[in-house]
Residue, then its C-alpha position, 0 to 999 in steps of 0.5 A: m500500499l505504501l509502495a503504491i502511494i509512492l509510486h503514484f506521487a512519483f508519477s504525478g511529480l514527473v507529469i508535472w515536471g514535464i508539464i512545467s518543462l513543456f511551457r518553459k520550452k515554449k516561453k523560451k522559444r517565443r523569446w528567441k523568436r521575438q528577439r530574432q524578429e527584432s534584430c532581423t526584421p527592421r520594419q517592426q522596430s520603433f526605434s528611428y535614426a531619424s532624429r539624429y539626421q533631421g536637418s544635417i543633410l548638406p545643401v548638395q542634397k536638393d531634397k531633405w532626406t531624414g536619415l536612416r530608420n535603423m541599422v538592422g541589429g548593427k549589421f551596417k555602419e555609417a560613414r560621411i564621404g564628401g558630404y554624402q551620407t554612405v553605409y557600409c557593411f564590413d571593415y575591409y583590410p587590404k591585402n597589401k598591409y594586412p596579408v595574414l587575417n584571421g577570424i571575421e575580418a578574413k571572411h569579410r574580405e573573402a566576401i568582397f573578393k567573391f564579389k569581384d569574381g562574379y558571386y553577387k547574391q550575398a551582396a544582393y541580400l545585404l543590400g535588399d536587407f538595408l533598402k527593406g529596413n530603411f525605406w517603406q515599400n511605397e518609397r523604394p520605387e522613388w529610388t534608383l539603384c546605380v553603380i560605380p563602373a568597373s575598370t573594364r566593360a567585361l568586369h562591369e557587366k560580370r560584377y553588376k548586371a545580375f546584381c542589380e537585377a536581383v536587388c531591384k526585383d527584390t525590393d522594387v527599386q528602379n534598375g540604373y544599371e545602364l545609367l553609368w558605364p565604363d566608357i572605355d577599358r582602362q587600369d584599375s584607378r587604385i593601381r594607377k593612383e589617378d586623381d580623377t577616377t572618372w574620366s573613363i565613365g559614360y553616362d546618360g544625363a537625361k535619365i539621371n536627372d530628377r532621380k534619387i540615387i543609391l550609389f553602389d561599390d564593392c569597396a571604398t578605399r578613401g572614397v574618391s571614386f564614389k565623391q567624384t561619381a556622386e558629383i557627376l550624378m548631381a551636375c546631371g540633375a539628380k535629387s540626391v545621392i547616398g552611398f552603399f559599400l560592402g566594405k570600406s578599407v581600414f588604415i591603421e597607422 
């Protein structure tokens, strides 16, 4: 009799413990899902970067853009280049100065090298994530994606044509792949160390006029190419220009 009572209470305790464990697991799963949504679904976040930039856009921007709504859980970083607002994903350590890298820095550098070789999907995902997180769906068609031309026409098409198509299909921004192009093939301006990096660029000024431009480049070293290309766009009548880079070079003296 005593043994039966002990077994009854032991079984009841196991059942209660199992029910409590099940509720704990569900609660933990809901909390994990909520945290994931907060970090990966920026449209649902209430925190705004707009106040930080209210009125701070320089006169070169014809219409006031109030800034970034969020940085998608810290995925992106901001920088000012020549008065223009730019965003980048990774700190890039140039191979000639940092031949050996480990950890996340090495993976980021490899991602940029892969993009240069035509593997565009990761870059398209990152830019799409940024656009969806900082522009409402009805705002995105007002913006046009352009790219800083590569050094040769073959490289330009290899890197950017499918990339632009993928981003624009995913985000509804307009495809400006054909607005800027390499007019002639040349050596990379970083190798030649040119003061004017845009002398070989062709562009369609009439189609650039009155557009809001998102200007993409795989990596910004000191931002000279971006600044000079942005100035061409503004001279053609673009309303505003913001920059997006996969990487921005780090120089540690």
